[in-house]
KOLGUPA-282735 format. One record per residue (C-alpha): residue in one letter; z, y, x. Coordinates in Angstrom, 1 decimal, always signed. Layout:
<drenkols>
rest:a, Z:Z, Y:Y, X:X $
...
</drenkols>
This chain:
<drenkols>
rest:m, Z:-37.7, Y:+51.4, X:+54.0 $
rest:s, Z:-36.8, Y:+48.6, X:+51.6 $
rest:v, Z:-39.3, Y:+47.8, X:+48.9 $
rest:f, Z:-36.5, Y:+48.3, X:+46.4 $
rest:a, Z:-35.9, Y:+51.9, X:+47.7 $
rest:s, Z:-39.6, Y:+52.9, X:+47.1 $
rest:p, Z:-40.0, Y:+55.6, X:+44.5 $
rest:r, Z:-42.9, Y:+53.6, X:+43.2 $
rest:f, Z:-40.9, Y:+50.4, X:+42.8 $
rest:l, Z:-40.3, Y:+50.6, X:+39.0 $
rest:r, Z:-43.9, Y:+51.7, X:+38.3 $
rest:n, Z:-45.2, Y:+48.8, X:+40.4 $
rest:v, Z:-42.9, Y:+46.3, X:+38.5 $
rest:l, Z:-44.2, Y:+47.6, X:+35.2 $
rest:l, Z:-47.8, Y:+47.3, X:+36.4 $
rest:a, Z:-47.1, Y:+43.7, X:+37.5 $
rest:d, Z:-45.6, Y:+43.0, X:+34.1 $
rest:a, Z:-48.7, Y:+44.4, X:+32.4 $
rest:a, Z:-51.0, Y:+42.4, X:+34.6 $
rest:s, Z:-49.2, Y:+39.1, X:+34.1 $
rest:c, Z:-49.3, Y:+39.6, X:+30.3 $
rest:l, Z:-52.9, Y:+40.6, X:+30.4 $
rest:g, Z:-53.8, Y:+37.5, X:+32.3 $
rest:s, Z:-51.7, Y:+35.1, X:+30.1 $
rest:g, Z:-52.8, Y:+36.8, X:+26.9 $
rest:a, Z:-56.5, Y:+36.7, X:+27.8 $
rest:l, Z:-56.3, Y:+33.1, X:+28.8 $
rest:q, Z:-54.6, Y:+32.2, X:+25.5 $
rest:l, Z:-57.1, Y:+34.1, X:+23.4 $
rest:l, Z:-60.2, Y:+33.0, X:+25.3 $
rest:f, Z:-59.3, Y:+29.4, X:+25.6 $
rest:t, Z:-57.0, Y:+28.8, X:+22.6 $
rest:a, Z:-58.5, Y:+25.5, X:+21.6 $
rest:q, Z:-58.8, Y:+24.1, X:+25.1 $
rest:m, Z:-55.2, Y:+25.1, X:+26.0 $
rest:a, Z:-53.8, Y:+23.8, X:+22.8 $
rest:e, Z:-55.4, Y:+20.4, X:+23.5 $
rest:l, Z:-54.4, Y:+20.4, X:+27.2 $
rest:l, Z:-50.9, Y:+21.7, X:+26.7 $
rest:r, Z:-50.2, Y:+20.0, X:+23.4 $
rest:l, Z:-49.0, Y:+23.3, X:+22.0 $
rest:p, Z:-50.0, Y:+24.6, X:+18.6 $
rest:a, Z:-53.1, Y:+26.7, X:+18.7 $
rest:a, Z:-51.5, Y:+29.2, X:+16.3 $
rest:l, Z:-48.6, Y:+29.7, X:+18.8 $
rest:l, Z:-51.0, Y:+30.3, X:+21.6 $
rest:l, Z:-53.2, Y:+32.6, X:+19.6 $
rest:g, Z:-50.2, Y:+34.6, X:+18.2 $
rest:t, Z:-48.5, Y:+35.0, X:+21.5 $
rest:g, Z:-51.8, Y:+35.8, X:+23.2 $
rest:v, Z:-52.4, Y:+38.7, X:+20.8 $
rest:f, Z:-48.8, Y:+39.9, X:+21.3 $
rest:l, Z:-49.1, Y:+39.7, X:+25.1 $
rest:l, Z:-52.3, Y:+41.8, X:+25.1 $
rest:a, Z:-50.6, Y:+44.5, X:+23.0 $
rest:y, Z:-47.5, Y:+44.4, X:+25.1 $
rest:a, Z:-49.6, Y:+44.6, X:+28.3 $
rest:a, Z:-51.2, Y:+47.8, X:+27.0 $
rest:a, Z:-47.9, Y:+49.3, X:+26.0 $
rest:v, Z:-46.3, Y:+48.6, X:+29.4 $
rest:a, Z:-49.4, Y:+49.9, X:+31.3 $
rest:i, Z:-49.2, Y:+53.1, X:+29.3 $
rest:v, Z:-45.5, Y:+53.5, X:+30.1 $
rest:a, Z:-46.1, Y:+52.8, X:+33.8 $
rest:t, Z:-48.5, Y:+55.8, X:+33.9 $
rest:c, Z:-46.0, Y:+58.2, X:+32.4 $
rest:n, Z:-44.3, Y:+60.8, X:+34.7 $
rest:p, Z:-41.4, Y:+60.5, X:+34.4 $
rest:i, Z:-41.2, Y:+56.9, X:+33.2 $
rest:p, Z:-39.3, Y:+56.7, X:+29.9 $
rest:r, Z:-36.2, Y:+54.8, X:+30.9 $
rest:p, Z:-35.3, Y:+53.7, X:+27.3 $
rest:l, Z:-38.6, Y:+52.0, X:+27.0 $
rest:v, Z:-38.1, Y:+50.2, X:+30.3 $
rest:w, Z:-34.7, Y:+49.0, X:+29.1 $
rest:l, Z:-36.5, Y:+47.7, X:+26.0 $
rest:f, Z:-39.0, Y:+45.9, X:+28.2 $
rest:a, Z:-36.3, Y:+44.4, X:+30.3 $
rest:i, Z:-34.4, Y:+43.2, X:+27.3 $
rest:g, Z:-37.6, Y:+41.9, X:+25.7 $
rest:n, Z:-38.5, Y:+40.0, X:+28.9 $
rest:a, Z:-35.0, Y:+38.4, X:+29.0 $
rest:g, Z:-35.4, Y:+37.5, X:+25.4 $
rest:w, Z:-38.8, Y:+36.0, X:+25.9 $
rest:a, Z:-37.4, Y:+33.8, X:+28.8 $
rest:l, Z:-34.6, Y:+32.6, X:+26.6 $
rest:a, Z:-37.0, Y:+31.9, X:+23.7 $
rest:c, Z:-39.2, Y:+29.8, X:+25.9 $
rest:v, Z:-36.3, Y:+27.7, X:+27.0 $
rest:a, Z:-35.0, Y:+27.4, X:+23.4 $
rest:l, Z:-38.4, Y:+26.4, X:+22.2 $
rest:l, Z:-38.6, Y:+23.5, X:+24.7 $
rest:a, Z:-35.0, Y:+22.5, X:+24.0 $
rest:s, Z:-35.4, Y:+22.6, X:+20.2 $
rest:g, Z:-37.5, Y:+19.5, X:+20.0 $
rest:w, Z:-39.8, Y:+21.3, X:+17.5 $
rest:l, Z:-42.8, Y:+20.7, X:+19.8 $
rest:s, Z:-44.0, Y:+17.8, X:+22.0 $
rest:p, Z:-45.9, Y:+19.6, X:+24.7 $
rest:s, Z:-47.6, Y:+17.7, X:+27.6 $
rest:s, Z:-46.0, Y:+18.0, X:+31.0 $
rest:l, Z:-48.5, Y:+20.8, X:+31.7 $
rest:g, Z:-47.4, Y:+22.4, X:+28.5 $
rest:v, Z:-43.8, Y:+22.3, X:+29.5 $
rest:a, Z:-44.8, Y:+23.8, X:+32.9 $
rest:w, Z:-46.8, Y:+26.6, X:+31.2 $
rest:v, Z:-43.8, Y:+27.6, X:+29.0 $
rest:l, Z:-41.4, Y:+27.3, X:+31.9 $
rest:a, Z:-43.7, Y:+29.3, X:+34.1 $
rest:q, Z:-43.7, Y:+32.1, X:+31.5 $
rest:a, Z:-39.9, Y:+31.9, X:+31.2 $
rest:a, Z:-39.5, Y:+32.2, X:+35.0 $
rest:c, Z:-42.0, Y:+35.0, X:+35.3 $
rest:v, Z:-40.5, Y:+37.2, X:+32.6 $
rest:a, Z:-37.0, Y:+36.4, X:+33.8 $
rest:v, Z:-37.9, Y:+37.7, X:+37.3 $
rest:l, Z:-39.7, Y:+40.8, X:+35.7 $
rest:a, Z:-36.6, Y:+41.5, X:+33.6 $
rest:e, Z:-34.4, Y:+41.4, X:+36.7 $
rest:l, Z:-36.8, Y:+43.6, X:+38.7 $
rest:q, Z:-37.0, Y:+46.1, X:+35.8 $
rest:w, Z:-33.2, Y:+46.3, X:+35.6 $
rest:t, Z:-33.0, Y:+46.7, X:+39.4 $
rest:g, Z:-35.7, Y:+49.4, X:+39.3 $
rest:l, Z:-33.8, Y:+51.3, X:+36.6 $
rest:r, Z:-30.5, Y:+51.1, X:+38.5 $
rest:r, Z:-32.1, Y:+52.4, X:+41.7 $
rest:s, Z:-34.4, Y:+55.1, X:+40.3 $
rest:p, Z:-33.2, Y:+58.6, X:+39.7 $
rest:v, Z:-32.5, Y:+59.6, X:+36.1 $
rest:v, Z:-35.0, Y:+62.2, X:+35.0 $
rest:g, Z:-36.7, Y:+62.9, X:+31.7 $
rest:w, Z:-35.7, Y:+60.3, X:+29.1 $
rest:a, Z:-32.3, Y:+59.5, X:+30.5 $
</drenkols>
């Protein structure tokens, strides 16, 4: 059986999304000053996105435990993840910031991670049966 065909695929993708946001958000909140200095990113940006990531992680984790999983919310998460990826790239391309090489890597890693999660969520929605919140 393909991993994509598993009935738990979409739930597992949502849990991975929640875990990645929990990790990134916690790092950004616990080590705001250190990360700002190392990455040469504004502390306010790291703090604000850290808070958002923790709230988002909680919301995604809650949705992942629903039975059935509310599909409109997963669509919202997938669109949000795609938007986050685009925003990360736009932020770097804008020239508004002068991050260190590690800062660029941090932002691009987030962009890549959420782009993959958006694709996996979309794939999970296409392959999962429509029940409940169609």
